[in-house]
SELOTOR-447020 format. One record per residue: x, z, y of N, C-alpha, C, O, CB in turn; residue in three letters. Coordinates in steps of 0.2 Angstrom, whole numbers, plus 5000, padded with zeros to 4 digits. Glycine has a CB too. Example, Ala and Ser with C-alpha at 12.3 -4.5 7.8 and 13.67 -1.06 7.14 Angstrom:
BEGIN
506650394972506250394978506650394984507150424983505750454978ALA/506450354989506850364995506450395000506750405006507050294997SER/
// end
This chain:
BEGIN
505850145074505150145074504850155067505050115063504750085077UNK/504450205066504250215059503450225059503150255064504450285056UNK/503150185055502450185054502150215048502450205043502150115055UNK/501750265049501450305043500750275042500550225045501450375044UNK/500450315037499750285035499150315040498650295039499550305028UNK/499350355045498850375049498650335055499050285057499050445052UNK/498050345057497750305063498250315069498250275073497050325064UNK/498450375070498950395076499550345076499750325081499150465076UNK/499850335070500350285070500250215072500650185075500650285063UNK/499650195070499450125072499350125079499550075082498750105068UNK/499050175082499050175090499750175093499850145098498650235092UNK/500150215090500850215092501250145092501650125096501250265089UNK/501050115087501350045086501150005092501549965094501150015079UNK/500550005094500249965099500549985106500749945110499549965100UNK/500650055107501050075113501750055113501950035118500950155113UNK/502050055107502750025107502849955109503249935112503050045100UNK/502349915106502349845108502249835116502649795118501749805105UNK/501849875119501749865126502349895130502549855134501149905128UNK/502649945127503249975131503849925130504249915135503450035128UNK/503949895124504449845124504449785128504849755131504549815116UNK/503749765129503649705134503849725141504049685145502949685133UNK/503749785143503849805150504649825151504849805156503449875151UNK/504949855146505649865146506049805146506649805149505849915141UNK/505849755142506349695141505949635142505849595137506649705134UNK/505749625148505249565149505649495148505349445146505049565156UNK/506349495148506749435148506849425140506949365138507349435151UNK/506849475136507049465129506449465125506549445119507549525127UNK/505949495127505349495122504849445124504649435129505049565123UNK/504549415118503949375119503349425117503249445111503949315114UNK/502949435122502349485121501649445122501549395126502349535127UNK/501249465117500549435118500049495116500249545113500449375113UNK/499449485119498949535118498249515120498149465124499149595122UNK/497749545117497049515118496649575117496749625113496849455114UNK/496049585121495549635121494849605122494749565127495749695125UNK/494449615118493749585118493249635116493349675112493649525114UNK/492649635120492149685118491449655120491449615124492249755121UNK/490949685117490249665118489849675112490049665107490249595120UNK/489249685114488749695108488849755104488749755098488649635104UNK/489249805107489349865103490049855098490149895094488849885098UNK/490349805100490949785096491549785100491549765106490849725092UNK/492149805098492749795102493349775097493449795092492949865105UNK/493749735100494349715097494949715101494949685107494249645094UNK/495549745099496149745103496749725099496749745093496249805106UNK/497149685101497749665097498349655102498249625108497649595093UNK/498949675100499549665104500149655100500149685094499649735109UNK/500549615102501149605098501749585102501649565108501049545093UNK/502349595099502949575103503549555098503549585093503249635108UNK/503949505100504449485096505149495101505049465107504449405094UNK/505649525099506149535103506849545099506849555093506049605107UNK/507349535102508049545099508249625099508149655104508549515103UNK/508349645093508549715092509249735093509649695094508249735085UNK/509449795092510049825093510649795088511249805089510149895093UNK/510349765082510849745078510949665079511349635074510549755071UNK/510649635084510749565085510249525081510349465081511449545083UNK/509749555078509249525074508649515078508649525084509149555068UNK/508149495075507449485078506949535075506949545069507249415077UNK/506549575079506049615077505349595079505349575085506149685079UNK/504849595075504149575077503749635076503749665070503949515074UNK/503449665081502949725080502249705082502149665087503249785085UNK/501749725079501049715081500549765079500749805075500849645077UNK/500049775083499549825081498849795083498749755088499649885085UNK/498349805078497649785079497149835078497249875073497549715075UNK/496649835082496149885081495449855082495349815087496249945085UNK/494949865078494249835079493749895077493849935073494149775074UNK/493249895081492649935079492049905081491949855085492750005084UNK/491549925077490849905078490349945075490449995072490849825076UNK/489749915074489149955071489349975064489050025061488549915071UNK/489749945060489949955053490550005052490650015046489949895049UNK/490850015057491450065057492050035061491950005066491650065050UNK/492650055059493250045063493750025058493850055053493450095068UNK/494249985061494849975057495449965061495349945067494749905053UNK/496049985059496649985063497249965058497249985053496750045067UNK/497749925061498249905057498849895062498849875067498149835053UNK/499449925060500049925064500649905059500649925053500249985067UNK/501149865061501649845057502249815061502149795067501449785052UNK/502849825058503449785061503849765056503949785050503849835066UNK/504249705058504749675053505349655057505349625062504449615050UNK/505949675054506549665057506949615053507049635047506949725059UNK/507349565055507749525051508449525055508449505061507449455050UNK/508949545052509649545055510149495053510049465047509849615054UNK/510649485057511149425055511449445048511749395045511649425060UNK/511549505046511949525040511549515034511749525028512149595041UNK/510849495035510449475029509949535028509549535023510849465023UNK/510049595032509549645031508849635033508849595038509849705034UNK/508349655030507649645032507349715031507449755026507349595027UNK/506949735036506549795035505849785037505749755043506849855039UNK/505349805034504649805035504249865034504349895029504349745031UNK/503849885038503349945037502749925040502649885045503650005041UNK/502149955037501549935039501049995037501150025033501249865037UNK/500450005041499950055040499350025041499249985046500150115043UNK/498850045038498150025039497650085038497750125034497949965034UNK/497150085042496550135041495950105043495850075048496750195045UNK/495450115038494750095039494250145038494350185033494650035034UNK/493750155043493250205042492550175042492450135047493350255048UNK/492150185037491450155037490950205041491150265041491250145030UNK/490450185043489950225046489550275041489350325043489450185050UNK/489650255035489250295030489750345027489550385023489050245024UNK/490350355030490750405028491350385023491850425022490450455024UNK/491350325021491850295017492550285021492450275027491650235013UNK/493050285018493750275021494250245017494250245011493950335024UNK/494750215020495250185016495950185021495850175027495150105015UNK/496450215018497050215021497650185017497550185011497250285023UNK/498150155020498650125016499250115020499250105026498450065013UNK/499850115017500450105020500950065015500950085009500850165023UNK/501450035017501949995013502549985017502549985023501649935010UNK/503149985013503749975017504249935012504149935006504050045018UNK/504649895015505149855011505749855015505849845021504849785010UNK/506349865011507049855014507449815010507449825004507349925015UNK/507749765013508249725009508949735013508949725019508049645009UNK/509449755009510049775012510549715012510449665008510349835008UNK/511049715016511549665016511849645010512049585009512049675021UNK/511949695005512249674998511749644993511949634988512549734996UNK/511149634995510649604991510149654987509649634984510949564986UNK/510349724988509949774985509349774989509349764995510349844984UNK/508749804986508149814990507749874987507849894981507749744989UNK/507349894991506849954990506149944993506149914998507150024992UNK/505649964990504949954992504550004990504650034984504749884991UNK/503950024993503550074991502850054994502850025000503750144993UNK/502350084991501650074994501250134992501350174987501350014992UNK/500750154996500250204995499550174997499450145003500350274998UNK/499050184993498350174995497850224993497950254988498150104992UNK/497350244997496950294996496250274999496150255005497150364999UNK/495750284995495050264997494550324995494650344989494750194994UNK/494050334999493550384998492850354999492750325004493650445002UNK/492450354994491750334995491250384998491350444998491450304988UNK/490750355001490250405004489950444999489750495001489750365008UNK/489850424993489550454988489950504984489750534979489150414983UNK/490650504986491050554982491550514978492050554976490750594978UNK/491550454977492050414973492750414976492750424982491850354971UNK/493250404972493950404975494350354972494250344966494250474975UNK/494850334975495350294972496050304976496050304982495150214973UNK/496550314972497250324974497750284970497650284964497450404974UNK/498250254973498750214970499350214974499350214980498450144969UNK/499950224971500550224974501050194969501050194963500750294976UNK/501650174972502150144968502750124972502750134978501850074965UNK/503350114968503950094972504350044967504150034961504350164973UNK/504850014971505249964967505949964970506049984976504949894969UNK/506449954966507149964968507549904964507449894958507450034967UNK/507949874967508449824964509149844967509249844973508249754965UNK/509649844963510349854965510649784967510349734965510749894960UNK/511249784969511549724971511749674965511849614966512249744975UNK/511749704959511849664953511249634950511249594946512249704948UNK/510649654953510049624951509649664946509149654944510149564947UNK/509949724944509549774940509049804944509049824950510049834937UNK/508449814941507849834944507449884940507549894934507449774946UNK/507049924944506549974941505949974946506049964952506850044940UNK/505349984943504749994947504350044943504350054937504449924947UNK/503850074947503350124944502750124949502750104955503650194944UNK/502150134945501550134949501050194946501050194940501250064949UNK/500750224950500250274947499550254951499550244957500450344949UNK/499050264947498350244949497850294946497850314940498150174947UNK/497350314951496850364948496250344952496250324958497050434949UNK/495650344948495050334951494450374948494550394942494850254950UNK/493950394952493450434949492750424952492750394958493550514950UNK/492250424949491550414952491050444947491150474942491550334953UNK/490450414948489850444944489950424937489650454933489250414947UNK/490250374935490350344928490950374925491050364919490350274928UNK/491350414928491950444925492550434929492550434935492050404918UNK/493150444925493750444929494250404925494250394919493950514931UNK/494750374929495350344926495950364929496050374935495250264927UNK/496450374925497150384927497650344923497550334917497350464927UNK/498150314927498650274923499250274927499350284933498350204923UNK/499750254923500450254926500850194922500750184916500850314925UNK/501250154926501550104924502350104926502450124932501250034926UNK/502750094922503450094924503850034920503650014914503850164922UNK/504350014923504749954920505449954923505549974928504349894921UNK/505849924919506549904921506849864917506849874911506949974922UNK/507149804919507649764916507349744909507749754904508349794915UNK/506749714908506549694902506149734898505949724892507049664898UNK/505949794900505549844897504949864902505049874908505949904894UNK/504349884899503849904903503349954899503349934893503449854906UNK/503150004902502650044898502050064902502150074908503050114896UNK/501450064900500850084903500450134899500350124893500450024905UNK/500350194902499950244899499250254903499250244909500350314899UNK/498750264900498050264903497650314900497650324893497750204903UNK/497250354904496750404901496050384905496050384911496950474902UNK/495550384901494850374903494450424901494350434895494650294902UNK/494050454906493550504904492850474906492750454912493650574908UNK/492450464901491750444902491250494905491450554904491550414896UNK/490750474908490250514911489950554905489650614906489750484915UNK/489950524899489650564893490050614890489850644885489450514888UNK/490650624892491150674890491650644885492150674883490850724886UNK/491650574883492050544879492750534882492750524889491850484876UNK/493250524879493950514882494350464878494250454872494350584882UNK/494650424881495150374878495850384881495950394887494950294880UNK/496350384877497050384878497450324875497350314869497350454876UNK/497750294879498150234876498850224879498950244885497750174877UNK/499250184876499950174878500050104876500050084870500450224876UNK/500350064881500549994879501249984881501450004887500149944883UNK/501749954877502449954879502649874877502349844873502850004874UNK/503149854882503349794881504149794881504449824885503149744886UNK/504449764876505149754876505349684876505149644871505549794871UNK/505749654880505949584880506249574873506749604871506449564886UNK/506049514870506349494863505949534858506049514852507049514863UNK/505549584859505249614854504449614854504149624849505449694853UNK/504249604860503549594861503149654863503449704866503149564855UNK/502449654862502049714864501849754859501649724853501449684868UNK/501749814860501449864855500949904859501049924865502049914852UNK/500449924855499949964859499650014854499550004848499349914861UNK/499550074856499150124852498650154857498650154863499650184850UNK/498150184854497550214857497150254853497150244847497150164861UNK/496850304856496350354852495850374857495850374863496750414850UNK/495250394853494650414857494350474854494450494848494150354856UNK/494050514858493750574856493050574859492950544864494150644858UNK/492550614856491850614858491850674863492350704865491350624853UNK/491250684865491150744870491350814868491450854871490450744872UNK/491350814861491550884858492250884856492450934854491150894852UNK/492650834858493350834856493550814850494150814848493550904857UNK/493050784846493150764839493450684839493150654843492550764834UNK/493950674835494150604835493650554833493250574829494750594830UNK/493550494836493050444835493450374835493950374838492450454839UNK/493050324832493350264832493250234839492750234842493050214827UNK/493750194841493750154848494050094847494550084843494050194853UNK/493850044851494149974851494749984856494650004862493649924853UNK/495349954854495849954859496349894857496849884861496250014859UNK/
// end
């Protein structure tokens, strides 16, 4: 079962929960609820069952709607006897004014102790603003790790973009900010274990000329 960031996937998660309860009534613990009234509706279903690897899987889906918009979330988590763990989830929110938010995340822990994870988030405002962020993480069986993240945002007051990466005692963050007045800031911050933090930054005005900035 794979869950993406779309609303369709959340609905599929709820259908899978129901199907599992029907197909394996003796092995699955199933619960569900639906309520409505006053222009509002809420539905939730979940199931816990033994999977093909001899472990336990829990799947769930929730959807709510009302005068202010709608929201849906679907997820599943599996834990196996060999120590493996897998989790995936997705969320989508729609506002009546046109704003929206979508997101998904996943995590896997392998029997040897290595692990991987990732996430994505995206939001759009009714007035045209936006926000996007994504990242990933990995660790090998010896404990060595690396991670990265990218973020961008824009709106009436300007825009921001940034990226962060790190691994085994080092980290770097780069950022760029564009102001509504045309000014720009560029900066970089680095960290190394045992050496501390260093930072550099520069600013330009609307005409592209260098100017003093605090950083």
